[in-house]
VMD Tcl script that draws the C-alpha trace (Angstrom):
set ca {
  {43.65 163.85 138.33}
  {44.48 160.64 140.19}
  {42.95 157.23 140.89}
  {41.21 157.14 144.23}
  {39.21 154.33 145.82}
  {38.00 152.58 142.59}
  {37.26 155.89 140.97}
  {39.00 159.09 139.92}
  {39.56 162.22 141.89}
  {40.01 165.53 140.15}
  {41.27 168.68 141.71}
  {39.65 171.79 140.26}
  {42.30 174.27 139.24}
  {39.99 177.23 139.64}
  {38.41 176.53 143.05}
  {40.88 173.98 144.53}
  {38.05 171.60 145.43}
  {38.24 167.88 144.78}
  {35.64 166.00 142.78}
  {35.23 162.19 142.92}
  {33.88 160.50 139.86}
  {33.77 157.11 138.06}
  {34.73 158.44 134.68}
  {36.27 161.48 133.05}
  {35.20 162.72 129.60}
  {37.64 164.90 127.81}
  {36.24 166.72 124.77}
  {38.40 168.54 122.28}
  {37.25 170.78 119.45}
  {37.27 167.96 116.90}
  {35.37 168.41 113.69}
  {33.76 165.73 111.48}
  {35.96 164.45 108.65}
  {34.02 165.43 105.59}
  {36.75 166.33 103.13}
  {36.28 163.00 101.28}
  {32.84 164.21 100.22}
  {34.29 167.02 98.09}
  {32.90 166.81 94.55}
  {30.22 164.28 95.59}
  {27.34 166.70 95.53}
  {26.69 166.27 99.22}
  {26.50 169.71 100.76}
  {29.00 170.17 103.59}
  {29.42 172.94 106.11}
  {31.21 172.08 109.32}
  {29.60 168.70 108.96}
  {27.24 167.06 106.48}
  {24.26 169.36 106.03}
  {21.01 167.53 106.57}
  {17.35 168.41 106.88}
  {14.98 167.44 109.72}
  {14.70 163.91 108.20}
  {18.53 163.47 108.03}
  {18.43 163.67 104.18}
  {21.50 165.18 102.59}
  {21.49 167.33 99.38}
  {21.85 164.09 97.36}
  {18.67 161.94 97.00}
  {18.69 158.72 98.99}
  {21.81 159.66 100.96}
  {21.34 160.25 104.73}
  {23.73 161.32 107.52}
  {23.21 161.19 111.33}
  {25.19 161.49 114.51}
  {28.48 163.31 115.01}
  {28.79 164.32 111.31}
  {25.20 165.57 110.76}
  {24.88 169.37 110.68}
  {21.30 170.38 111.55}
  {19.73 173.83 111.44}
  {18.47 174.73 114.91}
  {15.28 176.76 114.34}
  {15.32 178.08 117.88}
  {18.84 179.49 117.82}
  {18.76 180.15 114.03}
  {22.18 178.52 113.77}
  {23.58 175.26 112.35}
  {24.78 172.80 114.95}
  {26.32 169.36 115.31}
  {25.06 167.60 118.34}
  {27.98 165.44 119.49}
  {27.37 162.59 121.90}
  {26.24 158.98 121.88}
  {22.74 159.64 123.04}
  {21.92 161.94 120.15}
  {23.89 159.73 117.65}
  {21.81 156.65 118.59}
  {18.55 158.60 118.35}
  {19.51 160.24 115.04}
  {20.83 156.97 113.56}
  {17.57 155.14 114.36}
  {15.46 157.85 112.91}
  {17.61 158.14 109.78}
  {17.36 154.29 109.32}
  {13.60 154.49 109.65}
  {13.44 157.30 107.11}
  {15.69 155.38 104.67}
  {12.96 152.69 104.85}
  {10.18 155.21 104.20}
  {9.35 156.26 107.77}
  {9.06 159.98 106.92}
  {9.72 160.94 110.61}
  {10.95 164.45 111.42}
  {13.70 164.84 113.99}
  {12.60 167.00 116.92}
  {15.55 167.74 119.19}
  {14.95 167.55 122.93}
  {17.08 169.01 125.69}
  {18.07 165.51 126.81}
  {19.77 164.97 123.44}
  {22.53 167.41 124.33}
  {25.77 166.18 125.85}
  {25.76 168.48 128.89}
  {22.30 167.15 129.83}
  {23.83 163.73 130.60}
  {25.54 165.20 133.63}
  {23.32 168.19 134.48}
  {24.21 171.81 135.33}
  {26.95 170.68 137.68}
  {29.09 169.75 134.67}
  {28.57 173.23 133.14}
  {29.58 174.80 136.46}
  {32.85 172.87 136.49}
  {33.94 173.86 133.05}
  {33.26 177.60 133.24}
}
mol new
graphics top color blue
foreach p $ca { graphics top sphere $p radius 0.5 }
foreach p [lrange $ca 0 end-1] q [lrange $ca 1 end] { graphics top cylinder $p $q radius 0.2 }
display resetview
């Protein structure tokens, strides 16, 4: 990786091709810090377990964004949807629900991190 003409140029190690871009996102396998909730009654898994309204297992406590662990009914697995787009959407909805909104979260493909950059990103990391 090197600076190139006001942007960044990356050389793919697998194919040897060069890719020009304005930004580079490096993601590591970080997990939410939820240890402090031990003994609080808030159910934790990998993250803070929430329902489709971002409610935790404790009444009037909500969680959203990078710490919220949702059950994906399509894949039948729990998932944390990292990324600023989903965090903003989830935070707004959780806030509305705290105020009595009663709105259910319905995930959309555009909420997922890889969708920000399209299939080309997936091709480069395989």
